VEXLOTI-506063 format. One line per 10 residues: number of its first residue (from 1); their letters; for each residue x, y, z of C-alpha. Coordinates in pm, 1 decimal. Layout:
N
NUM> A> X:Y:Z | ...
end
This chain:
312
1> MPEPAVWSIL> 10263.6:6506.3:12390.7 | 10032.0:6446.1:12743.4 | 10076.3:6801.2:12959.2 | 10188.6:6523.0:13222.9 | 10384.3:6362.0:13066.9 | 10593.5:6648.4:12977.9 | 10642.9:6761.9:13368.3 | 10758.8:6452.8:13509.6 | 11051.8:6517.8:13317.7 | 11137.0:6767.0:13561.8
11> FLPLASFLLI> 10950.4:6690.3:13836.2 | 11053.1:6314.0:13805.1 | 11440.9:6412.2:13953.7 | 11307.2:6663.0:14167.7 | 11078.4:6367.6:14346.8 | 11406.1:6122.8:14415.1 | 11615.4:6428.0:14546.0 | 11338.0:6476.9:14817.8 | 11321.1:6156.5:14849.5 | 11694.2:6077.6:14931.1
21> ALVIRPTLGA> 11735.6:6406.3:15136.7 | 11401.1:6316.3:15332.5 | 11339.9:5994.1:15369.2 | 11657.7:5704.8:15280.8 | 11949.4:5917.9:15410.2 | 11785.0:5976.9:15775.2 | 11611.2:5611.5:15816.0 | 11894.6:5393.5:15610.2 | 12216.3:5572.3:15627.8 | 12487.7:5827.0:15455.2
31> ASKLSGYVTI> 12543.7:5487.7:15240.0 | 12268.5:5305.9:15119.0 | 12257.3:5178.1:14792.3 | 11913.8:5250.6:14764.3 | 11998.3:5614.4:14692.0 | 12150.3:5486.4:14325.7 | 11879.9:5272.9:14218.1 | 11628.3:5552.3:14296.8 | 11802.9:5846.3:14103.0 | 11881.2:5604.4:13803.7
41> LAVGASFVLS> 11528.2:5535.3:13808.6 | 11351.4:5874.3:13822.1 | 11665.4:5968.8:13522.8 | 11582.8:5679.7:13350.7 | 11254.3:5745.1:13282.3 | 11322.1:6094.8:13181.8 | 11550.4:5974.4:12963.4 | 11269.7:5785.0:12804.4 | 11003.6:6078.0:12834.7 | 11301.1:6359.2:12663.0
51> LWALSNTIAG> 11327.5:6042.8:12391.4 | 10925.2:6081.3:12336.8 | 10905.3:6471.9:12308.2 | 11210.6:6460.4:12118.6 | 10980.4:6209.6:11873.9 | 10665.4:6478.1:11885.9 | 10923.5:6751.0:11780.1 | 11045.6:6517.7:11434.8 | 10686.1:6472.5:11340.9 | 10566.5:6826.3:11451.9
61> DGDVTYPLYT> 10451.9:6883.8:11711.7 | 10575.1:7241.6:11671.1 | 10652.7:7512.0:11959.8 | 10390.3:7399.5:12246.3 | 10367.7:7577.4:12675.4 | 10253.2:7412.3:12892.6 | 10159.0:7695.5:13209.5 | 10155.2:7583.8:13522.1 | 10009.6:7822.2:13782.2 | 10069.3:8211.2:13802.4
71> WITAGEFKFT> 10340.9:8293.9:14109.5 | 10350.1:8677.6:14139.0 | 10106.2:8955.3:14009.3 | 10139.7:9305.2:14068.4 | 9939.9:9492.7:13877.5 | 9962.1:9394.1:13490.8 | 10317.7:9211.4:13574.7 | 10283.3:8852.9:13598.5 | 10512.2:8575.8:13646.9 | 10404.3:8234.2:13513.7
81> VGILMDPLTA> 10587.1:7923.9:13553.5 | 10583.5:7693.1:13237.7 | 10736.8:7474.5:12996.5 | 10823.9:7527.1:12636.8 | 10826.9:7267.4:12434.4 | 10982.5:7338.7:12099.2 | 11286.8:7179.6:11915.4 | 11570.6:7308.6:12110.0 | 11396.9:7190.7:12395.4 | 11354.5:6845.4:12256.5
91> VMLVVVTSVS> 11711.0:6807.4:12143.5 | 11865.0:6921.5:12492.8 | 11597.4:6755.4:12715.1 | 11755.0:6419.1:12524.5 | 12116.0:6548.5:12566.9 | 12091.4:6636.2:12972.7 | 11920.2:6293.5:13083.8 | 12096.8:6047.2:12856.0 | 12509.9:6184.9:12946.2 | 12283.5:6246.6:13348.3
101> LMVQVYSVGY> 12225.4:5858.3:13285.9 | 12528.5:5691.9:13223.6 | 12704.6:5907.5:13440.5 | 12483.5:5789.8:13765.2 | 12537.8:5395.5:13623.2 | 12843.2:5437.9:13621.3 | 12883.9:5618.0:13973.3 | 12713.3:5320.1:14143.8 | 13025.4:5102.0:14110.7 | 13247.2:5422.0:14181.6
111> MRGDGGYTRY> 13124.1:5499.7:14457.2 | 13109.5:5152.2:14617.6 | 13176.8:5213.1:15012.7 | 13158.2:5630.6:15049.9 | 13047.9:5731.2:15329.0 | 12891.0:6034.3:15117.4 | 12716.4:5747.1:14852.2 | 12332.8:5884.7:14969.1 | 12483.8:6254.0:14950.4 | 12628.8:6231.3:14629.2
121> YASMSLFTMA> 12344.9:6077.2:14457.5 | 12090.5:6348.4:14645.1 | 12276.7:6586.0:14505.5 | 12325.4:6466.9:14134.1 | 11925.8:6486.8:14102.2 | 11950.1:6786.8:14283.7 | 12177.0:6921.8:13961.7 | 12005.3:6726.9:13687.6 | 11706.8:6845.9:13809.7 | 11816.7:7196.8:13802.9
131> MLGLVLANNL> 11968.4:7154.9:13465.2 | 11570.2:7034.5:13361.4 | 11403.0:7322.2:13462.4 | 11650.4:7496.1:13246.8 | 11611.3:7355.1:12943.0 | 11240.8:7360.9:12984.8 | 11167.9:7737.0:13131.6 | 10909.9:7955.7:12886.3 | 11063.0:8275.8:13058.5 | 11378.5:8402.8:13166.5
141> LQIFVFWELV> 11312.6:8490.7:13537.0 | 11250.4:8066.0:13524.8 | 11577.7:8009.0:13406.1 | 11761.1:8241.7:13648.6 | 11619.9:8079.8:13931.9 | 11701.1:7741.5:13799.2 | 12045.0:7895.4:13616.8 | 12142.2:7948.0:13988.3 | 12043.5:7602.5:14109.4 | 12311.3:7450.1:13795.8
151> GLGSYLLIGF> 12562.1:7604.6:14049.3 | 12463.8:7576.3:14397.8 | 12439.3:7173.7:14272.3 | 12823.4:7234.3:14083.4 | 12903.5:7354.7:14393.9 | 12819.2:7098.0:14603.6 | 12958.3:6794.3:14342.4 | 13318.4:6974.7:14319.5 | 13336.4:7010.0:14688.9 | 13179.6:6640.5:14758.9
161> WFDRPSAAAA> 13507.2:6508.9:14899.4 | 13433.9:6888.5:15157.2 | 13742.5:6696.6:15421.8 | 13991.4:6775.5:15149.9 | 14143.9:7168.6:15108.6 | 14196.5:7138.0:14738.0 | 13841.6:7040.0:14698.3 | 13642.5:7283.6:14905.4 | 13886.0:7566.1:14768.4 | 13782.0:7426.8:14399.1
171> AKKAFVMTRF> 13414.5:7451.7:14500.2 | 13424.3:7809.5:14668.8 | 13591.7:7903.5:14288.5 | 13344.6:7791.4:14061.8 | 13068.6:7894.5:14293.6 | 13249.3:8254.0:14266.1 | 13352.8:8290.4:13901.2 | 13008.4:8157.5:13839.2 | 12793.8:8395.4:14095.6 | 13001.6:8667.1:13923.4
181> ADFGLLLAIL> 12919.5:8582.1:13521.6 | 12587.5:8587.9:13652.7 | 12537.1:8943.1:13758.3 | 12550.4:9004.3:13384.8 | 12261.1:8775.4:13362.8 | 12122.2:8963.2:13603.4 | 12145.8:9292.9:13448.2 | 11974.0:9139.9:13095.6 | 11675.5:9083.7:13327.8 | 11602.2:9401.0:13457.2
191> YLFFNADAFA> 11714.3:9587.5:13132.8 | 11409.5:9362.7:12985.5 | 11231.3:9508.4:13300.9 | 11283.9:9872.4:13254.4 | 11196.1:9820.7:12912.6 | 10862.4:9680.1:12939.4 | 10669.4:9959.8:12832.4 | 10778.0:9848.4:12501.3 | 10665.9:9502.2:12493.7 | 10324.5:9641.3:12678.5
201> AKGLDPFVIT> 10209.8:9856.8:12383.7 | 10232.1:9529.4:12175.5 | 10043.4:9305.5:12433.4 | 10368.9:9095.0:12511.6 | 10583.8:9069.0:12819.1 | 10943.2:9094.3:12813.6 | 11083.7:8784.9:12971.0 | 10840.5:8566.9:12806.5 | 11080.6:8363.6:12548.2 | 10782.7:8342.8:12286.5
211> DIYEAIETGA> 10715.0:8686.3:12353.1 | 11059.6:8830.6:12310.5 | 11087.0:8637.0:11978.1 | 10754.2:8749.3:11900.0 | 10860.3:9172.4:11968.8 | 11208.9:9117.0:11780.8 | 10982.1:8987.2:11490.0 | 10711.1:9346.4:11507.4 | 10984.2:9546.4:11602.8 | 10899.4:9585.6:11940.6
221> ISVGVAQWVA> 11248.0:9556.2:12050.3 | 11506.4:9813.2:11950.8 | 11900.6:9774.9:11830.7 | 12032.2:9898.1:12097.9 | 11794.8:9724.8:12351.1 | 11900.8:9375.7:12208.5 | 12251.2:9445.9:12212.0 | 12244.3:9528.4:12580.5 | 12040.8:9205.9:12690.4 | 12234.7:8986.2:12403.6
231> LGIFAGAMGK> 12561.3:9136.4:12600.6 | 12453.6:9071.3:12958.3 | 12330.5:8736.5:12825.4 | 12661.2:8635.9:12722.7 | 12830.6:8781.9:12988.3 | 12597.9:8529.1:13233.2 | 12693.4:8210.5:12948.2 | 13053.0:8283.6:13034.8 | 13142.9:8197.5:13373.1 | 12871.5:7837.3:13250.4
241> SAQFPLHTWL> 13079.2:7798.9:12973.0 | 13432.9:7886.2:13079.0 | 13507.3:8120.5:12841.5 | 13802.4:8341.4:12865.2 | 13871.4:8516.8:13121.3 | 13654.9:8335.9:13326.1 | 13777.8:7947.5:13270.4 | 14035.9:7900.4:13542.9 | 13741.6:7726.1:13750.2 | 13741.3:7439.1:13529.9
251> PDAMEGPTPV> 14014.3:7244.5:13528.0 | 14054.2:7241.0:13971.2 | 13639.7:7123.0:13918.4 | 13834.5:6751.4:13852.1 | 13898.1:6749.8:14209.6 | 13559.8:6603.4:14235.7 | 13458.0:6297.9:14220.0 | 13500.3:6171.1:13812.8 | 13151.7:6138.3:13715.5 | 13088.7:6457.0:13870.9
261> SALIHAATMV> 13383.0:6575.0:13630.2 | 13255.9:6397.6:13331.4 | 12878.4:6520.2:13405.8 | 13035.0:6880.7:13403.5 | 13284.4:6870.1:13106.0 | 13075.9:6676.8:12873.7 | 12754.0:6865.2:12823.9 | 12578.8:6949.3:13128.7 | 12713.5:7254.0:13356.3 | 12957.6:7380.3:13054.3
271> AAGVFLVARF> 12655.4:7322.6:12729.3 | 12465.1:7611.7:12930.7 | 12585.9:7838.1:12824.1 | 12589.9:7731.1:12457.7 | 12173.1:7638.1:12521.7 | 12096.0:8000.4:12648.2 | 12267.1:8140.9:12398.7 | 12105.8:7950.5:12116.1 | 11792.5:8050.8:12343.5 | 11833.8:8377.0:12318.1
281> FPLFEMSPVA> 11983.3:8435.0:11927.7 | 11725.8:8571.8:11736.2 | 11845.9:8913.1:11989.0 | 12251.4:8823.0:11913.7 | 12133.5:8835.4:11533.0 | 12009.1:9157.0:11561.1 | 12345.1:9300.7:11693.8 | 12633.1:9288.9:11514.1 | 12815.8:9396.8:11826.0 | 12713.0:9093.3:11979.8
291> MNTVALIGGI> 12773.1:8905.3:11774.2 | 13145.4:8983.9:11711.2 | 13219.8:8968.6:12116.9 | 13070.4:8587.7:12117.1 | 13287.1:8595.6:11831.8 | 13618.7:8734.6:11971.9 | 13623.9:8578.8:12316.7 | 13534.5:8254.2:12169.1 | 13808.8:8225.9:11926.6 | 14035.1:8344.3:12188.2
301> TAIFAASMGL> 13879.5:8106.8:12467.4 | 13943.6:7817.6:12170.6 | 14347.5:7940.1:12066.4 | 14447.4:8040.1:12444.6 | 14305.1:7645.7:12566.6 | 14463.9:7483.0:12261.3 | 14806.6:7655.9:12274.3 | 14801.1:7506.5:12670.4 | 14717.5:7198.3:12534.9 | 15013.8:7204.7:12355.5
311> VS> 15246.0:7243.4:12697.2 | 15047.5:7045.2:12906.5
end
């Protein structure tokens, strides 16, 4: 698949967000319907490109990395922004763009007449772009940046009707609880950084996803390091996926517009935690403690949620 087409999957929703925020809202007003059409067009194009990427992956393109540029250079350390296209990425791209497209098409009618119409679609574009950036990232630092942008997007969407005290409180609750969980992901990144020498000895980067996979295969990463990194990653996933005990923000997220609830609950933000664990699953496989922790927390969450469902 041509590299410009791959980058367009991410940049189209970003362009939509910038166009709405910087041009449409200031010139055409807060209720301009054009913002909805621009967002649908951008996400629809990303959906078509995602289908193209999936078809190429099924055809056997294999794992492909598309580097963009080196952002940070400090001694031997380099942080290169790029894209990793593999089967997991291709499938998640279709999931995110398809759900987002359907939600945004439905929102045209649902949000008609709302005074914050353009703000709604700007936030939708930002959220979709952040999710796509998370899925496409080829390194852990890039994942963390888009991970936080997903949290920002969810805060803006849940608290869209911020003049309602309940919606404002729900947005703050979701933001604080997921930030608390994100501290675990940050610790995992720092732990990898402090163990960078083991990677460097093999000529590997501790943050690049494909290098982490290679480090596992070559034994450059120990079971102890894998265990703590996996537990930190899972802590971050617990917040986004609303796992016990960080689950209470999710019911309150219904305070946002109904399409937002569908987007968050269906297959995007909540699925981000699942994607994160899947992306780094080789680390979890190295550690029985991490695997058992995931099973325990998941089991408790399932039983607890099912029990609540019986009486709700």
